[in-house]
N, C-alpha and C positions, 0 to 999 in steps of 0.2 A: 111559603110565607115570606121569605126574604125577597123573593123576586117581586111579589105584590107590593111589599113595602117600597122597594126601589121604584116601582111604577108610580106609586103615590108621590115619592120625592121628585121624580122627573116629569110628572104630569102625563104619563102614558096611559090615557083613557082606553085606547084600543086593547092594550095588554090586560088591563083590569077587566074589561068586558069579556075578553076571550077566556079568562081564567075564572070567571064567575059562573056558577052552574046556571043553565037556562031556566030552571024552575024557580030560582030566587033572585035572578039578575034584574036590576031595575031597567025600565025601558030607556031612560036617559040618565047618563052619568056625567056630572060636571064636577070638576075639581076647582072651579072658580072660587076664590076666597079661602082656599086651603091654607093652613098654617105652614110655616117653615119647619119641616121635619128634620130632626137632628140626630136621632139615634133609635135603634131597635134592639130590644133585649128579649130573647126567647126565654120565658120562665119555665115552661115545660112543654113537652110534646109526647104524643102517643099515636101509634098507627097500627092498623091491621092491614090485611091485603086490600080492603076496599074503602076503609074509612080512616080519617085522621083527625086529631084534635091538637090545637096549638093554643097555648096561653102566652100572650106577649104583652110587652109594654113599649110603647113608642113615645119618645119625648119630642116636643115641638116648642118653637118660639113664636109667639104671636104678640104683636105690638110690643109692650114693655114687660111681658111676663112669660114664664115658662109654664107649660102644661104637659099633661100626659094623657094618652089613650091606652087603656088596658082592656084586653078582650080575650075571651075564651072563644075560639073560632072552630067551626066544624068544616071538614073537607071530605070530599068523596072522590074516589079514583074510578074513572070510566075509560075504557079503551087505552089504558096506560097513562092517562093524564089526570093530574089532580085539579079539582075544581073547588073553589070556595062556595060553601052553602050559606052559612049565616054565622053570626057571632053575637055575643052578649057583651056590648061595650060599656065601659065605665070611664068617665073623664074627670079630670080634676086639675087643680093648680099644683105645680111641682115647685117646691121651695128648697133649692140646694143651700147648704150651709156655706158660710164664707170660706172655710178651708176645704170644702169638698172639691173634687175635680169639676171643672166647668163642663156643663152638659153640651156645650158646643163642640167638644172634641179637641180643643186646642192643646190639652195636656197641662194647662195652667190651672192654678187654684181659681175658684169662682171669684174670690175677692179681688183678684188682679186681672180679671178678664171681662166677662160680660156683666158684672155687677154695675158698671158705669154706663151701659148703653141705654 
């Protein structure tokens, strides 16, 4: 999951395609217009020998607001490799409090960092 997140951040469409199971992989994958991804939190995960589930939340910045993508993802392991099958995504606006850590990862409080961009 973390490697797929990194591929989204860096725009590595080839890696995303290679790690997407052929049964559910889209014919064409474009990351054009993707937001600026800033962090990933794995909320839970579970695996057996051949299947895996990951519940994650990824934060992003788009134009002048923060958003999140939360998903319950299913993976399958074939020939020693994990493949993404599908997920149940949920998106929304993320509203950090003024004194919360800034979601950009600067280590500053939100009120002294990204609140003014």
